[in-house]
C-alpha angles and dihedrals in degrees: 000000000000097000099141092050091061099050113115094006125135120240104215106121135013086224090080096058134077126230088254094052092048089048090051089055091051093048091051090047092054090048095050090047092052090049090050090051090064095041098259117134113182108214093226091155101035112163092013128122130211119202114213115201113192118190085164128037123249141174106199096036098051096042097043095048092045094047090043093056091048091052091050090053095254137102138249128210123199120218134176123192094246092062098046126067087265084089089063094050099268104156123247086238093060091042091054093050093050098044088049088066090054111035140039102227141356134217117204129196111190130150147122095065121156096269129038110251095027094105091050090049093051091044091051093049090052092051092048091055097041125085092201128074116276121212121203107223092179130322131175092276108037146015099198097166090053095050093048087053091049093051088048089053096048090049087054093054102039108013107214105034096185093099096042125100107237117190122197103194132193109230133196120262131155087225121081106232140187119274087218096112098053093041093052092046089053090055092046092050092049095048100037096041104240124137118255131190112197109201124188140137119264113288095029094099116155120234107294089225090070098042090051092047092049093049092048092047090047090064089068100034099041095238119153115220118196132178125200136169092207114085094191090053090049091049094056110113091349119161092192129029109188115186123204130155119219139170132257124254090200098059139049113252088254094053090044093052089056098038096052094057092084090063097052098106105038095041098051100097111239144156088278087068093048091053085071094045132086111285091247096046118139131208122233133188130166092225154252088085122195093232115223091012104061093017140000121252089237090063101037093046095039133092095270092062118102095166094120090050085055091049093050091049091060085073096051098042093046090050087055094047094048092046092051100043101033 
């Protein structure tokens, strides 16, 4: 296990980690989950404090990080920009330098700014000026904690996932959302060597940077990356159908809102899609799901759904990440 190599590192993008390092995080997460199951909570971060800066609200992210720090023997503090001097124009750089003198790590959730890439630029600037580890809890480019929880969940259900057909599917929603989940899943597939089918209607391409990285990484890992614009073709023989809506880089938000309406029926994941899938296929979603837009109630509440296992595993993988880097 590459534990020493991870100490003090930022967790901003999966691009910055090797397959072995990501597997170490997963191994620690499984160990911590097993310990918790018998009521044992190793105090690996006793006396340490995690700052949690939320520019956008969350349920799973806030609760899982806060509970995780408590279970590790540490403490978590919640901040929002309106209650810091950021509200009075103090820079993120100065905020990073000051917080580094008080706390041992910081988690930042920031996305949905005017221009794609702005949130990552701010997050990167904070990390460059901090002397403590920075954890990306969703920006406009990636959602690395979520995808690590997803991989953990798939491994629980299937064991070795390298021979499974995993489908990351665009899904209809009347809200325009971040492409962070599919982009991070692409990176993970490329690095870790599992096969990924990315399904989306025309004009919902992901950031080319992520697709190029995944294809290049796949040459080493043996992953197979496939793209299709036919959700029923993607669903054929799938072991995992993962639904997630995201916005288009090729249209304005107003154009996107109108254009996507034509896909409402076919790109709402339903039992019709699972008729094409493997008999033991499962449904995944990072939550919160827009019910009866992204997925039908029948699917998300049915026996195929493992969405609450995913949600629980956010706690365990984030505990592992914090323990290793803090």
